[in-house]
C-alpha positions in Angstrom: -41.0 -49.7 61.1 -37.9 -51.6 60.2 -36.6 -48.9 57.8 -36.7 -46.2 60.5 -34.7 -48.5 62.8 -32.1 -49.2 60.1 -31.6 -45.4 59.7 -31.0 -44.9 63.5 -28.6 -47.9 63.7 -26.6 -46.7 60.7 -26.4 -43.1 62.0 -25.4 -44.0 65.6 -23.2 -46.8 64.5 -21.5 -44.4 62.1 -20.9 -42.0 64.9 -19.3 -44.7 67.1 -17.0 -45.6 64.2 -16.2 -42.0 63.3 -15.3 -40.9 66.8 -13.4 -44.1 67.4 -11.3 -43.3 64.4 -10.8 -39.7 65.4 -9.6 -40.9 68.9 -7.2 -43.4 67.2 -5.8 -40.9 64.7 -5.7 -37.7 66.7 -4.4 -38.3 70.2 -5.3 -34.7 71.2 -9.0 -35.5 70.9 -8.9 -38.9 72.6 -11.0 -38.1 75.7 -13.6 -36.0 73.8 -13.9 -38.5 71.0 -14.1 -41.5 73.3 -16.8 -39.8 75.4 -18.8 -39.0 72.2 -18.4 -42.5 70.9 -19.4 -43.9 74.2 -22.6 -41.7 74.3 -23.5 -42.7 70.8 -23.0 -46.4 71.7 -25.2 -46.0 74.8 -27.9 -44.3 72.8 -27.8 -47.1 70.2 -28.0 -49.8 72.9 -31.0 -48.0 74.5 -32.8 -47.9 71.2 -32.1 -51.6 70.5 -33.4 -52.6 73.9 -36.6 -50.6 73.6 -37.2 -52.0 70.1 -36.6 -55.5 71.3 -39.1 -55.1 74.2 -41.7 -53.4 71.9 -41.4 -56.3 69.4 -41.8 -58.9 72.2 -44.9 -57.2 73.4 -46.4 -57.0 69.9 -45.5 -60.6 69.2 -47.2 -61.7 72.5 -50.3 -59.8 71.6 -50.4 -61.3 68.1 -49.9 -64.9 69.4 -52.1 -64.9 72.5 -54.3 -61.8 72.3 -58.0 -61.8 71.5 -58.8 -60.4 68.0 -61.4 -58.1 66.8 -62.1 -55.8 63.8 -61.4 -52.1 64.2 -62.1 -49.1 62.0 -59.6 -46.4 61.1 -60.6 -43.2 63.0 -57.6 -40.9 62.1 -54.7 -40.9 59.8 -51.9 -38.3 59.7 -48.6 -37.8 58.0 -45.5 -38.0 60.3 -42.3 -36.1 60.0 -40.5 -39.3 59.0 -39.6 -39.7 55.3 -37.8 -42.8 54.0 -36.7 -43.0 50.4 -38.8 -39.9 49.7 -41.9 -41.5 51.1 -43.8 -40.1 54.1 -44.7 -42.5 56.9 -48.4 -42.3 57.9 -49.6 -42.9 61.4 -53.0 -44.6 61.5 -55.2 -44.9 64.6 -57.7 -47.7 64.7 -60.5 -48.0 67.2 -62.7 -50.9 68.3 -65.3 -51.6 70.9 -64.7 -54.9 72.6 -64.9 -56.4 76.1 -66.9 -53.4 77.2 -64.2 -50.8 76.5 -62.8 -48.8 73.6 -59.5 -50.1 72.3 -57.1 -48.0 70.3 -54.1 -49.2 68.3 -51.7 -47.1 66.2 -49.8 -48.4 63.3 -47.4 -46.8 60.9 -47.2 -47.5 57.2 -46.4 -45.8 53.9 -49.9 -46.4 52.6 -52.4 -43.6 53.0 -55.7 -45.2 54.1 -59.2 -43.6 54.1 -61.0 -43.1 57.4 -63.3 -46.1 58.0 -60.8 -48.7 56.7 -61.3 -52.0 58.6 -58.3 -53.9 60.0 -57.8 -56.7 62.6 -56.3 -55.8 65.9 -55.1 -58.1 68.8 -55.6 -57.0 72.4 -55.1 -58.2 75.9 -57.1 -57.7 79.2 -55.1 -54.6 80.1 -56.2 -52.8 77.0 -52.9 -53.1 75.1 -53.7 -53.4 71.4 -51.8 -53.8 68.1 -52.7 -53.9 64.5 -52.3 -57.4 63.1 -52.7 -56.6 59.4 -49.9 -55.5 57.1 -51.1 -52.1 56.0 -48.6 -51.7 53.2 -49.9 -54.7 51.3 -52.8 -54.2 48.9 
């Protein structure tokens, strides 16, 4: 979810700025502050790279993957809360191309088991939910 990503970027970016300022204002802590700021920056870059790759894979599935309908088989609340709303993890399952395909999507909306959604999949069995689950 985009909101989760914004939280991580703000927190890690804030750490980089904070420890950069501590290094500039308190020369005694220069080495420690620079190391902490560098670690936070590396963590931020790793997250950004993983998100970019995941978005590219999802976009490729949506553009060129085969589509089928899937039913919601499980729904659970995650530990993530954004603006006092709990993020739900929904697992959809479909039977296509002689195999069982599963796709997980996260949304704020609680959906009843059996809800139908469209998923896109490839020949390797990778699948993603196409529908926007937060829209009515």
